[in-house]
All heavy atoms as an XYZ file, in Angstrom:
871
protein
N       0.071    -12.444    -29.027
C      -1.035    -11.994    -29.721
C      -1.730    -10.888    -28.915
O      -2.055    -11.074    -27.733
C      -2.015    -13.203    -29.904
C      -3.423    -12.872    -30.019
S      -4.642    -14.181    -30.212
C      -3.772    -15.635    -30.093
N      -1.945     -9.684    -29.491
C      -2.572     -8.622    -28.706
C      -4.067     -8.902    -28.520
O      -4.679     -9.549    -29.290
C      -2.383     -7.398    -29.583
C      -1.897     -7.899    -30.901
C      -1.498     -9.324    -30.795
N      -4.526     -8.441    -27.390
C      -5.958     -8.577    -27.009
C      -6.638     -7.219    -27.172
O      -6.030     -6.189    -27.084
C      -6.089     -9.052    -25.525
C      -5.627    -10.459    -25.344
C      -4.338    -10.665    -24.890
C      -6.466    -11.540    -25.614
C      -3.898    -11.994    -24.710
C      -5.992    -12.822    -25.391
C      -4.752    -13.061    -24.965
O      -4.320    -14.313    -24.770
N      -7.936     -7.230    -27.451
C      -8.602     -5.957    -27.651
C      -8.641     -5.121    -26.365
O      -8.656     -5.653    -25.261
C     -10.077     -6.388    -28.004
C     -10.256     -7.787    -27.553
C      -8.792     -8.415    -27.570
N      -8.588     -3.867    -26.564
C      -8.618     -2.907    -25.441
C     -10.031     -2.372    -25.296
O     -10.560     -1.819    -26.238
C      -7.594     -1.728    -25.650
C      -7.696     -0.765    -24.507
C      -6.192     -2.294    -25.785
N     -10.579     -2.489    -24.060
C     -11.925     -1.915    -23.802
C     -11.745     -1.084    -22.525
O     -11.660     -1.631    -21.481
C     -12.950     -2.994    -23.630
O     -12.514     -3.894    -22.643
C     -13.226     -3.718    -24.951
N     -11.675      0.213    -22.681
C     -11.346      1.060    -21.555
C     -12.484      1.213    -20.531
O     -12.321      1.119    -19.368
C     -10.921      2.414    -22.045
C      -9.621      2.327    -22.819
C      -8.953      3.628    -22.851
C      -7.698      3.548    -23.676
N      -6.522      3.594    -22.981
N     -13.694      1.449    -21.006
C     -14.755      1.799    -20.049
C     -15.100      0.661    -19.112
O     -15.106      0.885    -17.885
C     -15.993      2.274    -20.799
C     -17.126      2.688    -19.910
N     -16.979      3.841    -19.121
C     -18.274      2.140    -19.625
C     -18.109      3.942    -18.404
N     -18.896      2.938    -18.684
N     -15.364     -0.584    -19.577
C     -15.661     -1.653    -18.602
C     -14.486     -1.951    -17.641
O     -14.654     -2.196    -16.471
C     -15.964     -2.864    -19.494
C     -16.370     -2.276    -20.807
C     -15.559     -0.998    -20.925
N     -13.287     -1.882    -18.114
C     -12.133     -2.137    -17.274
C     -12.062     -1.094    -16.184
O     -11.772     -1.447    -14.991
C     -10.824     -2.031    -18.071
O     -10.803     -3.030    -19.064
N     -12.324      0.158    -16.451
C     -12.276      1.189    -15.424
C     -13.323      0.899    -14.368
O     -13.058      1.091    -13.181
C     -12.518      2.560    -16.073
O     -11.595      2.786    -17.093
C     -12.456      3.686    -15.077
N     -14.470      0.387    -14.773
C     -15.530      0.091    -13.804
C     -15.119     -1.059    -12.890
O     -15.314     -1.020    -11.728
C     -16.863     -0.233    -14.517
C     -17.443      0.986    -15.192
S     -19.012      0.722    -16.055
C     -19.372     -0.972    -16.016
N     -14.512     -2.092    -13.482
C     -14.085     -3.246    -12.653
C     -12.945     -2.859    -11.710
O     -12.868     -3.368    -10.593
C     -13.684     -4.374    -13.574
C     -14.799     -5.189    -14.213
C     -14.241     -6.181    -15.184
C     -15.638     -5.861    -13.176
N     -12.020     -2.038    -12.171
C     -10.894     -1.632    -11.317
C     -11.375     -1.026     -9.998
O     -10.837     -1.209     -8.957
C      -9.976     -0.616    -12.077
C      -9.051     -1.305    -13.060
C      -8.202     -0.290    -13.822
O      -7.615      0.544    -13.146
O      -8.198     -0.341    -15.029
N     -12.464     -0.255    -10.085
C     -13.000      0.401     -8.906
C     -13.577     -0.606     -7.903
O     -13.732     -0.321     -6.735
N     -13.901     -1.812     -8.396
C     -14.478     -2.838     -7.508
C     -13.398     -3.800     -6.967
O     -13.741     -4.691     -6.176
C     -15.514     -3.672     -8.306
C     -16.707     -2.858     -8.731
C     -17.691     -3.666     -9.503
C     -18.885     -2.788     -9.959
N     -19.837     -3.549    -10.703
N     -12.182     -3.595     -7.322
C     -11.113     -4.465     -6.824
C     -10.807     -4.050     -5.343
O     -10.730     -2.856     -5.013
C      -9.869     -4.287     -7.680
N     -10.562     -5.090     -4.536
C     -10.209     -4.837     -3.167
C      -8.830     -5.494     -2.977
O      -8.642     -6.698     -3.044
C     -11.224     -5.493     -2.215
C     -10.784     -5.334     -0.749
C     -12.619     -4.873     -2.398
N      -7.851     -4.632     -2.685
C      -6.488     -5.165     -2.433
C      -6.373     -5.642     -1.029
O      -6.667     -4.916     -0.052
C      -5.440     -4.057     -2.721
C      -4.030     -4.528     -2.456
C      -5.510     -3.582     -4.195
N      -5.936     -6.925     -0.868
C      -5.725     -7.481      0.451
C      -4.354     -7.219      0.983
O      -4.188     -6.545      1.962
N      -3.340     -7.734      0.271
C      -1.960     -7.527      0.672
C      -1.135     -7.165     -0.576
O      -1.366     -7.637     -1.636
C      -1.384     -8.846      1.213
C      -2.007     -9.336      2.508
C      -1.671     -8.510      3.730
O      -0.590     -7.961      3.738
O      -2.523     -8.460      4.614
N      -0.218     -6.234     -0.396
C       0.671     -5.892     -1.462
C       1.965     -5.193     -0.919
O       1.906     -4.633      0.161
C       0.010     -4.991     -2.502
O       0.882     -4.815     -3.618
C      -0.343     -3.626     -1.897
N       3.033     -5.337     -1.624
C       4.190     -4.542     -1.337
C       4.669     -3.850     -2.590
O       5.773     -3.332     -2.675
C       5.330     -5.351     -0.705
C       5.899     -6.449     -1.616
O       5.400     -6.579     -2.784
O       6.816     -7.163     -1.186
N       3.774     -3.815     -3.635
C       4.116     -3.175     -4.900
C       3.988     -1.662     -4.833
O       3.129     -1.164     -4.033
C       3.153     -3.616     -6.012
C       3.306     -4.997     -6.502
S       2.075     -5.362     -7.776
C       2.653     -6.933     -8.372
N       4.735     -0.999     -5.663
C       4.546      0.457     -5.847
C       3.124      0.653     -6.437
O       2.586     -0.243     -7.149
C       5.568      1.015     -6.753
C       7.021      0.987     -6.263
C       7.980      1.490     -7.367
C       7.108      1.864     -4.987
N       2.599      1.814     -6.209
C       1.211      2.150     -6.617
C       1.057      1.954     -8.165
O       0.043      1.435     -8.599
C       0.821      3.598     -6.232
C      -0.587      3.953     -6.454
C      -1.556      3.209     -5.518
O      -1.228      2.872     -4.420
N      -2.760      2.917     -6.021
N       2.034      2.403     -8.940
C       1.899      2.294    -10.391
C       1.847      0.784    -10.845
O       1.066      0.456    -11.701
C       3.085      2.966    -11.107
O       4.334      2.407    -10.600
C       3.027      4.467    -10.870
N       2.601     -0.064    -10.212
C       2.552     -1.491    -10.564
C       1.250     -2.127    -10.101
O       0.667     -2.990    -10.780
C       3.768     -2.266     -9.949
C       3.996     -3.599    -10.564
S       5.393     -4.495     -9.898
C       6.770     -3.608    -10.622
N       0.739     -1.658     -8.915
C      -0.594     -2.158     -8.502
C      -1.630     -1.790     -9.527
O      -2.513     -2.630     -9.831
C      -0.931     -1.495     -7.170
C      -0.174     -2.001     -5.960
C      -0.598     -1.300     -4.691
O      -1.822     -1.148     -4.415
N       0.323     -0.835     -3.909
N      -1.572     -0.571    -10.026
C      -2.573     -0.144    -11.015
C      -2.450     -0.963    -12.278
O      -3.496     -1.296    -12.890
C      -2.415      1.334    -11.327
C      -2.842      2.254    -10.157
C      -4.279      1.996     -9.699
O      -5.129      1.861    -10.487
N      -4.441      1.847     -8.371
N      -1.224     -1.313    -12.684
C      -1.058     -2.213    -13.802
C      -1.733     -3.517    -13.571
O      -2.424     -4.067    -14.481
C       0.442     -2.471    -14.083
C       1.207     -1.339    -14.664
O       0.553     -0.314    -15.075
O       2.455     -1.415    -14.715
N      -1.546     -4.105    -12.403
C      -2.173     -5.411    -12.092
C      -3.696     -5.317    -12.109
O      -4.379     -6.164    -12.698
C      -1.696     -5.879    -10.726
N      -4.268     -4.271    -11.509
C      -5.736     -4.128    -11.452
C      -6.281     -3.894    -12.874
O      -7.302     -4.465    -13.262
C      -6.126     -2.964    -10.568
C      -5.729     -3.127     -9.033
C      -6.121     -1.877     -8.285
C      -6.329     -4.397     -8.476
N      -5.586     -3.078    -13.635
C      -6.014     -2.811    -14.993
C      -5.980     -4.098    -15.876
O      -6.934     -4.383    -16.645
C      -5.087     -1.741    -15.662
C      -5.415     -1.515    -17.086
N      -6.550     -0.863    -17.561
C      -4.772     -1.927    -18.239
C      -6.522     -0.833    -18.871
N      -5.503     -1.482    -19.282
N      -4.920     -4.861    -15.765
C      -4.787     -6.139    -16.496
C      -5.909     -7.137    -16.056
O      -6.439     -7.834    -16.910
C      -3.441     -6.749    -16.314
C      -2.393     -6.277    -17.200
C      -1.034     -6.891    -16.844
C      -2.734     -6.632    -18.684
N      -6.189     -7.210    -14.793
C      -7.192     -8.133    -14.321
C      -8.567     -7.710    -14.902
O      -9.350     -8.545    -15.348
C      -7.249     -8.150    -12.772
N      -8.826     -6.400    -14.865
C     -10.098     -5.916    -15.412
C     -10.197     -6.162    -16.859
O     -11.245     -6.613    -17.407
C     -10.251     -4.431    -15.117
N      -9.081     -5.979    -17.594
C      -9.057     -6.265    -19.005
C      -9.257     -7.728    -19.318
O      -9.991     -8.105    -20.238
C      -7.648     -5.831    -19.559
C      -7.521     -5.717    -21.039
C      -6.153     -5.147    -21.299
C      -5.874     -4.918    -22.720
N      -4.546     -4.403    -22.930
N      -8.644     -8.605    -18.517
C      -8.831    -10.064    -18.642
C     -10.269    -10.456    -18.456
O     -10.835    -11.283    -19.147
C      -7.920    -10.788    -17.683
N     -10.946     -9.809    -17.464
C     -12.343    -10.129    -17.193
C     -13.262     -9.573    -18.305
O     -14.373    -10.047    -18.414
C     -12.751     -9.592    -15.853
C     -12.171    -10.423    -14.703
C     -12.368     -9.739    -13.384
C     -12.720    -11.828    -14.661
N     -12.811     -8.570    -19.066
C     -13.568     -8.128    -20.257
C     -13.502     -9.182    -21.369
O     -14.385     -9.269    -22.137
C     -13.026     -6.763    -20.742
C     -13.357     -5.615    -19.834
O     -14.210     -5.752    -18.949
O     -12.734     -4.588    -20.018
N     -12.375     -9.835    -21.386
C     -12.133    -10.820    -22.500
C     -12.630    -12.224    -22.144
O     -13.185    -12.914    -22.986
C     -10.634    -10.879    -22.835
C     -10.208     -9.497    -23.331
C     -10.308    -11.942    -23.868
C      -8.638     -9.350    -23.398
N     -12.327    -12.681    -20.917
C     -12.611    -14.043    -20.521
C     -13.762    -14.113    -19.556
O     -13.992    -13.184    -18.770
C     -11.370    -14.724    -19.859
C     -10.186    -14.742    -20.760
C      -9.157    -13.820    -20.515
C     -10.078    -15.589    -21.871
C      -8.009    -13.843    -21.316
C      -8.968    -15.607    -22.664
C      -7.948    -14.743    -22.415
N     -14.449    -15.244    -19.482
C     -15.466    -15.541    -18.502
C     -14.783    -15.800    -17.165
O     -13.631    -16.286    -17.134
C     -16.279    -16.775    -18.900
C     -17.437    -17.032    -17.996
O     -18.468    -16.344    -18.092
O     -17.253    -17.904    -17.116
N     -15.433    -15.462    -16.064
C     -14.869    -15.618    -14.705
C     -14.421    -17.099    -14.473
O     -13.475    -17.318    -13.804
C     -15.889    -15.190    -13.633
C     -15.385    -15.520    -12.245
C     -16.195    -13.701    -13.762
N     -15.134    -18.022    -15.085
C     -14.815    -19.427    -14.912
C     -13.539    -19.844    -15.613
O     -13.010    -20.942    -15.346
C     -16.006    -20.298    -15.439
N     -13.033    -19.006    -16.476
C     -11.822    -19.288    -17.222
C     -10.567    -18.822    -16.489
O      -9.790    -17.992    -16.991
C     -11.848    -18.730    -18.627
C     -13.029    -19.273    -19.457
C     -13.178    -18.567    -20.765
O     -13.558    -17.353    -20.749
O     -12.947    -19.188    -21.849
N     -10.408    -19.282    -15.239
C      -9.377    -18.766    -14.367
C      -7.925    -18.961    -14.910
O      -7.052    -18.122    -14.723
C      -9.500    -19.348    -12.954
O      -9.446    -20.703    -13.001
N      -7.730    -20.101    -15.558
C      -6.412    -20.336    -16.133
C      -6.044    -19.326    -17.249
O      -4.972    -18.835    -17.285
C      -6.276    -21.798    -16.692
O      -6.575    -22.704    -15.639
C      -4.899    -22.098    -17.237
N      -7.045    -19.019    -18.086
C      -6.864    -18.058    -19.156
C      -6.599    -16.631    -18.573
O      -5.759    -15.912    -19.091
C      -8.053    -18.022    -20.096
C      -8.184    -19.327    -20.875
O      -7.163    -19.928    -21.235
O      -9.353    -19.682    -21.173
N      -7.307    -16.311    -17.521
C      -7.110    -15.043    -16.840
C      -5.706    -14.956    -16.311
O      -4.993    -13.951    -16.459
C      -8.198    -14.803    -15.779
C      -9.557    -14.691    -16.427
C      -7.864    -13.558    -14.950
C     -10.743    -14.787    -15.395
N      -5.318    -15.997    -15.572
C      -3.981    -16.013    -14.997
C      -2.890    -15.972    -16.069
O      -1.911    -15.175    -15.921
C      -3.785    -17.310    -14.168
N      -3.072    -16.668    -17.161
C      -2.075    -16.639    -18.247
C      -1.977    -15.268    -18.861
O      -0.875    -14.738    -19.093
C      -2.473    -17.655    -19.334
C      -1.489    -17.724    -20.497
C      -1.923    -18.720    -21.630
N      -2.075    -20.031    -21.056
C      -3.280    -20.681    -20.995
N      -4.387    -20.069    -21.372
N      -3.387    -21.896    -20.508
N      -3.078    -14.610    -19.056
C      -3.145    -13.263    -19.649
C      -2.375    -12.256    -18.791
O      -1.534    -11.513    -19.251
C      -4.614    -12.851    -19.781
C      -4.799    -11.490    -20.349
C      -4.782    -11.267    -21.724
C      -5.025    -10.409    -19.494
C      -4.992     -9.984    -22.263
C      -5.227     -9.112    -20.003
C      -5.194     -8.925    -21.395
N      -2.616    -12.294    -17.455
C      -2.000    -11.368    -16.503
C      -0.500    -11.680    -16.440
O       0.353    -10.816    -16.546
C      -2.646    -11.419    -15.125
C      -4.101    -10.942    -15.211
C      -1.839    -10.615    -14.145
C      -4.928    -11.200    -13.978
N      -0.126    -12.957    -16.280
C       1.242    -13.344    -16.137
C       2.076    -12.970    -17.362
O       3.177    -12.383    -17.231
C       1.335    -14.869    -15.917
C       2.753    -15.426    -15.699
C       3.130    -16.406    -16.784
C       4.470    -17.122    -16.605
N       5.587    -16.325    -16.412
N       1.575    -13.277    -18.567
C       2.339    -13.012    -19.783
C       2.607    -11.521    -19.958
O       3.651    -11.095    -20.410
C       1.627    -13.586    -21.006
C       1.783    -15.089    -21.117
C       1.274    -15.633    -22.417
C       1.625    -17.120    -22.480
N       1.567    -17.637    -23.839
N       1.604    -10.694    -19.625
C       1.782     -9.243    -19.779
C       2.755     -8.718    -18.791
O       3.616     -7.872    -19.082
C       0.439     -8.476    -19.748
C       0.568     -7.130    -20.373
O       0.535     -7.030    -21.617
O       0.811     -6.123    -19.629
N       2.704     -9.220    -17.519
C       3.634     -8.767    -16.507
C       5.054     -9.245    -16.873
O       6.032     -8.488    -16.662
C       3.201     -9.217    -15.132
C       2.679     -8.103    -14.291
C       1.430     -7.557    -14.562
C       3.382     -7.605    -13.217
C       0.916     -6.537    -13.826
C       2.881     -6.541    -12.473
C       1.662     -6.003    -12.755
N       5.220    -10.410    -17.445
C       6.506    -10.875    -17.890
C       7.045     -9.940    -18.983
O       8.222     -9.589    -18.989
C       6.444    -12.286    -18.491
C       6.477    -13.382    -17.447
O       6.831    -13.103    -16.265
O       6.131    -14.540    -17.804
N       6.197     -9.557    -19.889
C       6.578     -8.679    -20.991
C       6.995     -7.284    -20.467
O       8.020     -6.742    -20.886
C       5.459     -8.545    -22.008
C       5.771     -7.715    -23.245
C       4.578     -7.606    -24.162
N       3.389     -6.995    -23.586
C       3.237     -5.678    -23.383
N       4.186     -4.836    -23.747
N       2.136     -5.186    -22.840
N       6.201     -6.703    -19.575
C       6.392     -5.313    -19.132
C       7.435     -5.255    -18.011
O       8.211     -4.358    -18.012
C       5.063     -4.729    -18.734
C       5.270     -3.330    -18.121
C       4.115     -4.635    -19.895
N       7.368     -6.191    -17.065
C       8.186     -6.083    -15.838
C       9.278     -7.147    -15.791
O       9.859     -7.307    -14.661
C       7.266     -6.142    -14.618
C       6.245     -5.047    -14.592
N       6.554     -3.703    -14.288
C       4.911     -5.071    -14.848
C       5.462     -3.029    -14.337
N       4.464     -3.749    -14.665
N       9.568     -7.811    -16.845
C      10.604     -8.838    -16.868
C      10.065    -10.217    -16.457
O       9.010    -10.330    -15.850
N      10.796    -11.290    -16.878
C      10.281    -12.641    -16.651
C      10.311    -13.062    -15.177
O      10.926    -12.464    -14.339
C      11.254    -13.508    -17.455
C      12.520    -12.687    -17.551
C      12.087    -11.256    -17.510
N       9.559    -14.137    -14.914
C       9.519    -14.747    -13.584
C       8.234    -14.512    -12.829
O       8.089    -14.939    -11.660
N       7.212    -13.872    -13.379
C       5.946    -13.614    -12.740
C       5.126    -14.879    -12.668
O       5.104    -15.696    -13.604
C       5.199    -12.486    -13.393
C       5.850    -11.181    -13.150
C       6.806    -10.604    -13.919
C       5.653    -10.330    -12.038
N       7.236     -9.404    -13.374
C       6.542     -9.230    -12.218
C       4.834    -10.330    -10.900
C       6.596     -8.145    -11.289
C       4.904     -9.328    -10.017
C       5.774     -8.230    -10.218
N       4.406    -15.032    -11.569
C       3.470    -16.113    -11.340
C       2.104    -15.518    -11.022
O       2.025    -14.543    -10.310
C       3.900    -17.020    -10.187
C       5.350    -17.571    -10.314
C       5.534    -18.399    -11.566
O       4.715    -19.270    -11.850
N       6.611    -18.140    -12.288
N       1.060    -16.133    -11.522
C      -0.290    -15.648    -11.277
C      -1.261    -16.834    -10.948
O      -1.243    -17.820    -11.663
C      -0.827    -14.877    -12.489
S      -2.352    -14.003    -12.187
N      -1.970    -16.665     -9.891
C      -2.922    -17.664     -9.433
C      -4.266    -16.950     -9.366
O      -4.386    -15.862     -8.764
C      -2.532    -18.244     -8.073
C      -1.171    -18.880     -8.141
C      -3.632    -19.244     -7.594
C      -0.563    -19.185     -6.799
N      -5.289    -17.531     -9.985
C      -6.601    -16.971    -10.014
C      -7.627    -18.025     -9.662
O      -7.543    -19.177    -10.145
C      -6.909    -16.456    -11.457
C      -8.347    -15.905    -11.504
C      -5.939    -15.388    -11.896
N      -8.530    -17.693     -8.754
C      -9.599    -18.629     -8.386
C     -10.510    -18.081     -7.350
O     -10.317    -16.952     -6.842
N     -11.443    -18.889     -6.957
C     -12.428    -18.486     -5.931
C     -12.064    -19.000     -4.563
O     -12.609    -18.540     -3.557
C     -13.815    -18.928     -6.304
C     -14.275    -18.230     -7.565
S     -16.007    -18.215     -7.743
C     -16.196    -17.501     -9.362
N     -11.196    -19.995     -4.529
C     -10.797    -20.581     -3.222
C      -9.436    -21.296     -3.368
O      -9.361    -22.326     -4.000
C     -11.884    -21.563     -2.737
C     -11.595    -22.130     -1.386
O     -10.959    -21.384     -0.593
O     -12.024    -23.233     -1.092
N      -8.424    -20.663     -2.808
C      -7.112    -21.304     -2.841
C      -6.287    -20.765     -1.657
O      -6.543    -19.687     -1.181
C      -6.380    -21.082     -4.163
C      -6.083    -19.631     -4.491
C      -4.940    -19.017     -4.008
C      -6.907    -18.910     -5.284
C      -4.656    -17.666     -4.305
C      -6.660    -17.573     -5.608
C      -5.500    -16.925     -5.096
N      -5.310    -21.566     -1.256
C      -4.369    -21.137     -0.250
C      -3.028    -21.008     -0.924
O      -2.791    -21.581     -2.012
N      -2.134    -20.279     -0.290
C      -0.816    -20.182     -0.888
C       0.220    -19.762      0.221
O      -0.118    -19.271      1.247
C      -0.771    -19.092     -1.998
O      -1.008    -17.805     -1.428
N       1.440    -20.106     -0.096
C       2.584    -19.699      0.743
C       3.747    -19.551     -0.243
O       4.214    -20.603     -0.745
C       2.883    -20.689      1.835
C       3.963    -20.250      2.771
C       3.637    -19.396      3.834
C       5.279    -20.636      2.621
C       4.609    -18.979      4.689
C       6.247    -20.203      3.446
C       5.940    -19.369      4.505
N       4.092    -18.357     -0.603
C       5.053    -18.179     -1.645
C       6.261    -17.289     -1.218
O       6.163    -16.546     -0.272
C       4.420    -17.520     -2.921
C       3.281    -18.348     -3.450
C       3.892    -16.096     -2.601
N       7.340    -17.456     -1.963
C       8.523    -16.563     -1.750
C       8.584    -15.701     -2.954
O       8.466    -16.152     -4.071
C       9.813    -17.435     -1.641
O       9.670    -18.377     -0.594
C      11.016    -16.607     -1.322
N       8.764    -14.374     -2.722
C       8.746    -13.441     -3.823
C       9.757    -12.328     -3.655
O      10.269    -12.114     -2.490
C       7.369    -12.816     -3.928
C       6.973    -12.017     -2.756
N       7.241    -10.660     -2.658
C       6.335    -12.361     -1.600
C       6.782    -10.236     -1.461
N       6.232    -11.234     -0.808
N      10.077    -11.700     -4.728
C      10.943    -10.508     -4.681
C      10.238     -9.368     -3.957
O       9.033     -9.187     -4.152
C      11.372    -10.058     -6.048
C      12.380    -10.911     -6.723
C      12.066    -11.840     -7.694
C      13.713    -10.763     -6.395
C      12.989    -12.621     -8.319
C      14.714    -11.559     -6.993
C      14.343    -12.457     -7.958
O      15.286    -13.235     -8.530
N      11.011     -8.643     -3.139
C      10.381     -7.480     -2.482
C       9.891     -6.479     -3.483
O      10.564     -6.193     -4.504
C      11.514     -6.824     -1.617
C      10.980     -5.575     -0.918
N      10.125     -5.640      0.182
C      11.220     -4.291     -1.150
C       9.843     -4.425      0.572
N      10.507     -3.578     -0.213
N       8.689     -6.029     -3.257
C       8.082     -5.043     -4.206
C       7.320     -5.715     -5.354
O       6.924     -5.006     -6.255
N       7.179     -7.024     -5.279
C       6.622     -7.735     -6.460
C       5.536     -8.738     -6.008
O       5.514     -9.900     -6.439
C       7.725     -8.533     -7.218
S       8.993     -7.377     -7.933
N       4.638     -8.273     -5.142
C       3.570     -9.164     -4.627
C       2.270     -8.355     -4.496
O       2.282     -7.207     -3.962
C       4.006     -9.698     -3.231
C       2.865    -10.531     -2.616
C       2.881    -11.896     -2.773
C       1.910     -9.989     -1.820
C       1.911    -12.685     -2.194
C       0.916    -10.718     -1.224
C       0.922    -12.121     -1.430
N       1.175     -8.924     -4.987
C      -0.116     -8.368     -4.742
C      -1.189     -9.460     -4.679
O      -1.083    -10.472     -5.468
C      -0.512     -7.302     -5.862
C      -1.781     -6.542     -5.430
C      -0.603     -7.938     -7.223
C      -2.130     -5.349     -6.280
N      -2.101     -9.313     -3.754
C      -3.254    -10.229     -3.659
C      -4.465     -9.326     -3.585
O      -4.543     -8.456     -2.791
C      -3.155    -11.094     -2.413
C      -4.374    -11.960     -2.225
N      -5.405    -11.542     -1.389
C      -4.723    -13.141     -2.735
C      -6.337    -12.478     -1.423
N      -5.943    -13.474     -2.230
N      -5.430     -9.540     -4.516
C      -6.580     -8.707     -4.569
C      -7.817     -9.529     -5.017
O      -7.626    -10.609     -5.550
C      -6.395     -7.465     -5.403
C      -6.103     -7.706     -6.835
C      -7.095     -7.672     -7.804
C      -4.790     -7.997     -7.269
C      -6.864     -7.890     -9.153
C      -4.520     -8.205     -8.576
C      -5.526     -8.173     -9.542
N      -8.963     -8.983     -4.753
C     -10.224     -9.632     -5.184
C     -11.037     -8.745     -6.027
O     -11.068     -7.523     -5.779
C     -11.003    -10.062     -3.947
S     -10.196    -11.279     -2.910
N     -11.708     -9.268     -6.979
C     -12.712     -8.591     -7.737
C     -13.950     -9.478     -7.617
O     -14.022    -10.549     -8.171
C     -12.315     -8.385     -9.224
C     -11.062     -7.566     -9.329
C     -13.483     -7.771     -9.980
C     -10.559     -7.383    -10.771
N     -14.925     -9.007     -6.810
C     -16.055     -9.871     -6.472
C     -15.552    -11.069     -5.730
O     -14.801    -10.970     -4.775
N     -15.986    -12.274     -6.181
C     -15.576    -13.510     -5.530
C     -14.273    -14.100     -6.088
O     -13.781    -15.097     -5.567
C     -16.661    -14.581     -5.674
C     -17.866    -14.245     -4.854
O     -17.794    -13.546     -3.841
N     -19.038    -14.712     -5.334
N     -13.708    -13.438     -7.081
C     -12.530    -13.912     -7.749
C     -11.235    -13.342     -7.079
O     -11.153    -12.113     -7.056
C     -12.557    -13.613     -9.214
C     -11.508    -14.229    -10.118
C     -11.805    -15.746    -10.197
C     -11.532    -13.626    -11.467
N     -10.383    -14.188     -6.588
C      -9.133    -13.716     -5.976
C      -8.007    -13.864     -6.998
O      -7.929    -14.860     -7.755
C      -8.822    -14.551     -4.719
N      -7.065    -12.919     -6.955
C      -5.922    -12.951     -7.872
C      -4.695    -12.698     -7.024
O      -4.578    -11.763     -6.265
C      -6.078    -11.880     -8.937
C      -7.342    -12.165     -9.767
C      -4.837    -11.810     -9.807
C      -7.718    -11.109    -10.760
N      -3.710    -13.620     -7.188
C      -2.430    -13.530     -6.539
C      -1.397    -13.428     -7.642
O      -1.293    -14.287     -8.527
C      -2.172    -14.756     -5.688
C      -0.788    -14.890     -5.032
C      -0.522    -13.734     -4.067
C      -0.666    -16.244     -4.357
N      -0.627    -12.333     -7.648
C       0.419    -12.094     -8.648
C       1.673    -11.701     -7.926
O       1.737    -10.911     -7.041
C      -0.004    -10.902     -9.506
C       0.946    -10.440    -10.612
C       1.157    -11.476    -11.672
C       0.407     -9.098    -11.265
N       2.777    -12.445     -8.305
C       4.066    -12.249     -7.629
C       5.156    -12.634     -8.527
O       4.977    -13.456     -9.462
C       4.147    -12.969     -6.320
C       4.085    -14.465     -6.436
C       5.300    -15.223     -6.492
C       2.908    -15.128     -6.546
C       5.242    -16.558     -6.595
C       2.833    -16.530     -6.692
C       4.000    -17.282     -6.672
N       6.344    -12.043     -8.327
C       7.518    -12.434     -9.059
C       8.280    -13.390     -8.161
O       8.771    -13.047     -7.091
C       8.377    -11.221     -9.439
C       9.534    -11.557    -10.355
C      10.139    -10.328    -10.909
C      11.091    -10.695    -12.017
N      11.574     -9.515    -12.733
N       8.367    -14.661     -8.579
C       8.980    -15.677     -7.768
C      10.469    -15.624     -7.783
O      11.128    -15.207     -8.709
N      11.048    -16.070     -6.611
C      12.485    -16.211     -6.534
C      12.862    -17.458     -7.200
O      12.189    -18.488     -7.102
C      12.896    -16.255     -5.034
C      12.700    -14.972     -4.256
C      13.071    -15.192     -2.786
C      13.520    -13.846     -4.821
N      13.995    -17.437     -7.935
C      14.458    -18.658     -8.607
C      14.942    -19.680     -7.598
O      15.363    -19.342     -6.495
N      14.860    -20.938     -8.006
C      15.274    -22.032     -7.133
C      16.825    -22.029     -7.103
O      17.443    -21.922     -8.138
C      14.725    -23.289     -7.682
C      15.015    -24.513     -6.862
C      14.235    -25.683     -7.416
N      14.815    -26.876     -6.866
C      15.176    -27.890     -7.549
N      15.050    -27.911     -8.833
N      15.688    -28.951     -6.976
N      17.391    -22.246     -5.959
C      18.835    -22.345     -5.803
C      19.258    -23.704     -6.447
O      18.539    -24.662     -6.426
C      19.242    -22.353     -4.338
C      19.029    -21.039     -3.666
C      19.515    -21.063     -2.199
O      20.202    -21.973     -1.839
O      19.150    -20.122     -1.521
N      20.467    -23.668     -7.026
C      20.986    -24.871     -7.682
C      21.334    -25.893     -6.562
O      22.038    -25.548     -5.595
C      22.216    -24.515     -8.519
C      22.851    -25.795     -9.056
C      21.862    -23.520     -9.611
N      20.888    -27.077     -6.699
C      21.140    -28.142     -5.746
C      22.424    -28.832     -6.168
O      22.616    -29.302     -7.253
C      19.961    -29.186     -5.730
C      20.245    -30.328     -4.802
C      18.693    -28.495     -5.365
N      23.368    -28.966     -5.222
C      24.657    -29.500     -5.577
C      24.797    -30.955     -5.202
O      25.688    -31.625     -5.712
C      25.783    -28.708     -4.872
O      25.572    -28.752     -3.452
N      23.908    -31.529     -4.372
C      24.015    -32.889     -3.981
C      23.172    -33.733     -4.965
O      22.013    -33.462     -5.175
C      23.526    -33.107     -2.562
O      24.206    -32.281     -1.662
N      23.742    -34.884     -5.443
C      22.950    -35.735     -6.327
C      21.796    -36.314     -5.541
O      21.883    -36.635     -4.374
C      23.923    -36.819     -6.685
C      25.319    -36.359     -6.294
C      25.102    -35.289     -5.291
N      20.681    -36.420     -6.244
C      19.485    -37.001     -5.634
C      18.555    -35.988     -4.922
O      17.457    -36.311     -4.632
N      19.054    -34.779     -4.694
C      18.158    -33.760     -4.122
C      17.337    -33.141     -5.217
O      17.771    -32.954     -6.309
C      19.015    -32.627     -3.440
C      19.640    -33.133     -2.159
O      19.193    -34.133     -1.605
O      20.613    -32.429     -1.704
N      16.088    -32.766     -4.903
C      15.196    -32.189     -5.897
C      15.104    -30.688     -5.685
O      15.054    -30.188     -4.638
C      13.822    -32.815     -5.797
S      13.905    -34.557     -6.268
């Protein structure tokens, strides 16, 4: 389902984003910041799951499946990701972690998870 596009507020929020860590190309970083700003135009800051879903689904559509998105005001993480597919940034007190996860290797021994 398409979401409404609001260009002016998104542009203002993108300018307030502070990128902490990334290995993404600049164009992909701009996609992530733009989507986050768009999500914040649509959803309340407290709706972190909806914001994460919005960003993840669009990145899956545009950049291929396997993207993971974590949104919140306080979280820790330790993730494995594809090179060039990681960004952590903040907009105000809201932190956003977006990465393309590596698939799990097939376990060959019975009983292993």
